[in-house]
PAVO-717549 format. One record per residue: residue in one letter; z, x, y of N, C-alpha, C, O in turn. Coordinates in steps of 0.1 Angstrom, whole numbers, plus 5000, padded with zeros to 4 digits. Layout:
// PAVO-717549
AZXYZXYZXYZXY ...
***
This chain:
// PAVO-717549
M683849921473683550031482682249991490681249951484 D682349991504681249951512680150061510680350171506 T678950011513677750091512677350151526676850261526 L677550071536676950101549678050131559679150081558 I677750211569678550231581677550221593676450271593 S678050151603677150131615677250251624678150331623 A676350261633676450381643677750371651678350471653 A678150251655679350241663680550271654681550341659 G680550231641681650271632681750421630682850471629 L680650491629680650631627681150701640681850791639 R680750651651681150711664682650691665683350791670 R683250581661684650561662685350661652686450711656 R684850691641685450781632685450921638686450991638 Q684350961644684251091651685251101662685951201664 E685351001670686351001682687751001677688651051685 S688050951665689450941660689751071653690951101650 G688751161651689051291645689051291630689451381624 E688651171624688551161609687451251604686351251609 R687851341594686851431589685651361582685851281573 T684451391587683251321582682151421581681851491590 V681651441569680451531567679151441568678951351561 L678351491578677151421581675951491574675851611576 L675151421567674051481560672751411564672551291562 D671751491569670451451573669451471562669151581558 V668951361557668051361545666651311549666051221543 R666151371560664851331565663751381556663451501555 W663051291549661951321540661151201537661651091536 V659851211537658851111534657851171525657351281528 L657451091515656451141505655151171512654651101520 G654651291509653351341515653551411528652551451534 R654751431533654951501546655951611543656751601534 S655951711552656851831550657451861563657851981565 D657551761573658051791586659551751588660051751599 G660251711577661551671578662551771584663351731593 H662351891580663252001585662952031600663852051608 S661752031603661352061617661851941626662251971638 E661751821622662251711629663751721631664351691641 Y664451761620665951781621666251881631667151861639 L665552001631665852101641665652061655666352101664 A664751971657664451921671665551821676665951831687 A666151741667667251651671667851591659667251531650 H669251611658669951551647671351511652671751551663 L672051431644673451401648674251521649674051621641 P675251531659676051651660676751681647677351601641 A676651811643677251871632676551831618677051861608 A675451751619674851711607674151831600673551921606 V674251831587673651941578672351881572672351771567 F671351961572670051921566670151931551670552031546 V669651821544669551821530668051811526667351721530 D667551911519666151911515665951831502666351881491 L665451711502665351631490664651691478665151691467 P663351741480662651801469663351911462663351931449 S664052001469664652121463666152101460666652171451 E666852011466668351991464668751861457669851861452 L667851761458668151641452667251611440667251491435 A666551711435665651691424665351821418665351931424 D664951821405664451941398662951941400662351841406 H662252041396660752051396660151941388660751901378 A659051891393658351781386658051821371657551931369 Q658151731362657851751348657251621343657851511345 P656051621337655451501333656351411324656351291325 E657151471316657951401306659251351313659951271307 R659551391326660751351333660451281346661351221353 G659151301351658851241364658651341375658951461373 R658351291387658051381398659351431405659351541411 H660451361404661651401410662851381400663751301402 P662851461390663951451380665251481386665451561395 L666351411381667651441386668051581383667851621371 P668651661392669051791389670251791380670951691378 A670551901373671751921365672951901373672951941385 P674051841368675251821376675851941382676251941394 E675752061375676352181381675452231393676052281403 R674152201392673352241403673552151415673552191427 F673752021413674051931424675451961430675551951442 Q676352001422677652031428677552151437678152161447 A676852251433676652371441675952331454676352391465 A674952251454674352201466675352131475675452151487 A676152041469677051961477678152051484678552031495 R678552161477679452251483678752331494679452361504 S677552361493676752431503676652341516676452401527 W676752211514676752121526678052111533678252041543 G679052171527680452171533681352061528682352031535 I680952001517681751881512683051931505682852021496 N684151881508685451911501685951791494685551671498 D686751801484687351691478688151611489688851671497 G688051481489688751401498687951371511688451291519 D686851431513686051411525685351271524685251211514 T684951221536684051111537682651161541682551251550 V681651121534680251161537679451041542679550931537 V678651071552677650971558676251041557676051141563 A675350971550673951021549673050931557673250811558 Y672051001563671150921571669750991570669551101566 D668750911575667350961577666750891589667550831597 N665450891590664850811600663750731594662650701601 S663950681582662950591575663650481568663350451557 G664650421575665250301569666150331557666350241549 S666650451556667550491545666850511532667450521522 M665450511532664750521520664950661513664950661501 A665150771520665450901514666950921513667450971503 A667750881523669150901523669850831511670850871506 A669250711507669850641496669850721483670650701474 R668950811481668950901470670250981469670850991459 L670651041481671851111481673051021479673951061472 W673050911485674150811483674250781468675450781463 W673150751461673250721447673750841439674650821430 M673250961442673651081434675151111436675851151426 L675651101448677051121450677951011443678951051437 R677550891444678250781437678150811422679150791415 N677050851417676850881403677751001398678251011387 A678051091408678851201405680351171407681251261405 G680651051409682051001410682651021424683851011426 F681851051434682251071448682050931455680950901459 D683150851457682950721462682850701477682350611482 S683450801484683550791498682350841505682350931513 V681150771502679850811508679250681513679250581506 Y678650691525678050571531676650611537676350731539 L675850511538674550521545674750471560675350371562 L674250561569674250521583673150411585672050441584 D673650291587672650171588671750191600672150191611 G670450201597669450221607669250361610668250391618 G670050451605669750601606669750651620670450601629 L668950751622668950821635668550731646669050741657 S667550641643667150541654668250461659668350431671 A669150411650670250321654671250401662671850351672 W671450531658672350621666671850641680672550631690 R670550671681669950701694669950571703670050571715 A669750461696669650331704670950301711670950231721 K672050351705673350331712673650431723674650431730 G672650531725672850631735673850741731674250821739 Y674050751718674950861713674250991713673051001712 P675051101714674351231716673751281703674151251692 V672751371705672151441694672151591698672351621709 E671851681688671751821691670651881684670051821674 E670252001688669252081682669752191673670952221673 G668852251665669152371657669752341644670052231640 E670052451636670552441623672052441623672652511631 V672652371614674052361612674352431598673852381588 R675152531598675552601585677052591584677752671589 P677452501576678952481574679552581565678852651557 A680852591565681652661555681452601541681352481541 V681352681531681152621518682352541514683552581516 G682152421508683152331504683652361490683152451483 N684652271486685252291473685152161464685852151454 V684252071467684151941460683851971445683052051441 S684551891437684351891423683651751419684251651421 L682451761414681651641410681551631395681451721388 G681451501391681151471377679751421375678851471382 D679551331366678251271363678451141355679451131348 G677451051357677450931348678250811353678550721346 A678650811366679450701372678550581375679050471376 M677250601377676350491379675450471367675050571360 P675150341364674350321352672850361353672250341364 V672350421342670950451342670350401329671050371319 I669050391329668350351316667250461313666750531322 T666950461300665850551296664550491296664350371298 E663550571293662150521292662050411281661350311283 E662750441270662650341259663350211263662950101259 E664450221270665150101274664350021285664349901285 A663650091293662750031303661649941296661349841301 A661149991285660149921277660549791272659749691271 Q661849771269662449651264663249571274663749471270 W663449621286664449561295664149411298665049341299 S662849381299662549241303662849141292662849021294 C663149191280663549101269664949041271665248931266 H665749111279667149061281667549061295668649001298 G666849121304667249141318666149131327664949091324 T666349181339665349181350665049331354665949401358 L663849371353663349501357662649491370661549431371 L663149551381662549541394661749661397662149781395 D660549641402659649751407659749761422659349661429 A660349871427660649881441659449931450659649941462 R658349961443657150011451656449901459656749781457 A655549941467654749851475653949761465653649801454 G653649631470653049541461651649581457651249551445 E650949661465649549701461649649801449648749811441 R650749881449650849971438651349901425650849931414 Y652249801427652649721415651449651409651249651397 R650549601417649449521412648349611407647449571400 G648349741410647349841405646149851413645149901409 E646249801426645149811435644949951440643849991444 V646050031441645950171446647050241439648150191437 E646750371436647850461431647650601437646750671432 P648350631447648050761455648550881448648050991452 I649350881437649951001432650151001417650051111411 D650450891411650750891397649450871388648450821393 P649450911375648250911367647550781365646350781364 R648350671364647750541362648250441372649350451377 A647450341375647750231384648350111377647850081366 G649250041383649849921377651349931376651950001384 H651949861367653349851366653849841351653049821342 I655149871349655649851335655649711331656149621339 P655049671320654949531316656349471316657349521311 G656349351322657649271323658349291336659249221339 A657949401344658649421356658249321367657149271367 V659249291376659049201387658849281400659649371403 S657849251408657649321421658749281431658949171434 A659349391436660449371446660349491456661249581455 P659349491465659249611474660449641482661049561488 T660849771482662049821489661949791503662949761510 T660749791509660649771523661049631528661349611540 E661249541518661649401522663249391522663749291524 N663849511520665349511521665849531535666949521538 V664949571544665349611557664549531568663549481566 A665249531580664649461591663649561598663549671594 A663049511609662049591616662649721622661949821624 D663949711625664649831631665149931621665850031624 G664849901608665349991597666749971592667250041583 T667449871598668749831592668549741580667649671579 F669549741571669549651560669649511564670349481574 L669049421557669249281560670649241557671349311549 P671149141563672549091560672749061545671749031538 A673949081540674249061526673748931521673248921510 E674048821528673648691523672148671522671648601514 Q671448741531669948731531669448811519668448771513 L670048931517669649011505669948931492669148941483 R671048871492671448791480670348681477669948671466 R669948611488668948511486667648571481666948511472 R667348681486666048751482666048781467665148751460 F667148841463667248871448667348751439666848751428 E668048651444668148531436666748461435666448411424 D665948471445664648421445663748491435662748441430 L664148621432663448701422663948681408663548741398 G664948581407665448551394666848601390667248581379 L667448671399668748731396669948631397669848541405 A670848651388672148571388673248661386673048781383 N674548611387675648701386675648771372676148891371 S675148711362675248761348674048851345673948901334 S673148871354671848931351672049081348672849151355 D671349131338671249281336670049321344668949281342 V670349401354669249441364669049591363669949671362 A667849631363667449781363666249791373665549691376 V666149911379665249931390664450061388665050161383 Y663150061391662350181391661450181404661250071410 C660950291407659950301418658950401413658450401402 G658450491422657550591418658150701411657750741400 S659250761416659950871410661450861410662150971408 G662050751413663450731413664150751427665350741428 V663350771437663950791451664250661458665350631460 T663150581460663350461467664050351458664550251464 A663950371445664750281437666250291440666950191438 S666650401444668050411448668350321460669450271462 H667350311469667550221481667650081476668450001481 E666850041466666949901461668349881454668849771456 I668849981448670149971442671249951452672149871451 A671050021463672050011475671949871480672949801483 A670749811482670549681487671149581477671849481481 L671049601464671649511454673149521455673749411453 H673649631457675149651458675649571470676649501469 I674949581481675249501493675249351490676149281495 A674349311482674149171479675149121468675149001464 G675849221462676849181452676349191437677049141428 F675249271435674749291422674949441418674949531426 T675149461405675149601399673849621392673349541385 A673249741394671949761389671849911383672450001388 S671049921373670850051366669550111372668650041377 L669550241372668350321377667550381365668150431356 F666250361366665350441357664950561364664050561372 P665650671362665450791370663950841371663450881381 G663350851359661950901359660950801365659850851369 S661250671365660450571371658950571366658650621355 F658050521375656650511370655950641369655050651361 S656450741376655850881374656050931360655150991354 Q657250901354657450931340656650841330656050881321 W656850711333656150611324654650631323654150631312 S654050651335652550661335652050791329650850791326 N652850891328652451011322652451011307651851101300 N653050911301653150891287651950801283652050681285 S650950861277649750781273650050671263649250581262 G651150681256651550571247652150451253652350351247 N652450461266653150351273652050251279651050301285 P652250121277651350021282651550011297652650031302 V650449981305650549951319649949821322648749791318 A650549731329650049601333649549611347650049691355 V648549531351648049521364648049371369648149281360 G647949351382647949221387649349181392650249261392 A649449061398650649011405651748961396652848941400 E651448941383652448891373653049001365652449101363 P654248981360654949081352654149131340654149251337 F653449031333652649071322651249041325650848941331 D650349131321648949121324648349031313648549051301 A647548921318646948831308645948901300645648861288 D645349011305644349081297645049191289645449291294 A645149161276645849251267645249391267645949491265 G643949401270643249531270643849621281643749741280 S644449561292644949641302646149721298646549821305 E646749681287647949751283647649901278648649981277 S646449931276646150061273645350131284644650231283 R645450061296644750111308645150251311646350281312 H644150341313644450471317643850501331644150601337 A642850421335642150451348643050411359643750311359 G643050491370643750451382643050511394642050591392 Q643450471406642750531417643550651422644650631428 S643050761420643850881423643450931437642350881443 G644251011443643851061456645151081465646251061460 T644951111477646151131486646351021496647351021503 S645450921497645650821507646250701500646250681488 A646850611508647550491504647550391515647450431526 T647750271511647850161521649150161527650050231523 A649350091538650550091546651750061537651749971528 G652850131538654050111531654150211519655350241515 S653050251514653150341502653650481505654250541496 S653450521517653750661520655150701520655550811518 V656050601521657450631521658050611508659350621506 E657250581498657850561484657750691476656850771478 A658650701467658650811457659250761444659350841435 
***
């Protein structure tokens, strides 16, 4: 099953009359203007999806900042967006699919395979000169039946041991991985054994995903092979979904650590490594509790969650 659809491909679907549910998932960590931006301009007939309230439960230290919602709650949300069994769904945002990928992963995890990311999002659509519209779209309630568990996930305990047999990728910005800055979580650094693989390096300057062969080379350079056991985390499991989408495009299957570093760093018993290498040479850092708290972050960190 393909992961992406181009703006031209989506336009052809619309012109052919193929039923397509469009979902606008505009959200960036630390900002609350996604809905107002949607109201100002969105793809025709697109329904707004609020990531914090519809694609996550309330933050819980033991589960992270964006815990996955219960399956029945997610199904109710999907029906409210107008999704029926047999539909095709296209999700998009205006931040390189960093937020929309959360919805892509959740629908795939729920057993709904016919879901795609609009490559390049709203910017790619507008660059083609295709129309947008204003205002709220309120669709008829759908009848989709969703399951759970179709995508692999790992637990906090499995994340602790993952580097013993596989590759654990940290999808956050490099400065957060190295522990130089931590804008939101309790401690700075990374899960010991994890390899830095910033999500922003999956996309080109225009927000489209890099070609499959280029993504493949990128992940191979990080040590991946066809037989690799791969798992991914980020700050709270949102942009890690984007990394999993990129891995799928490149031909790899990867597991998600849903609670990610927000869950890991809230457990005082978990070690945290700092620096550019997977394991910190200073054993004392494994009990590191100090981090740089605050609301500011260096470039690239603001779109991560």
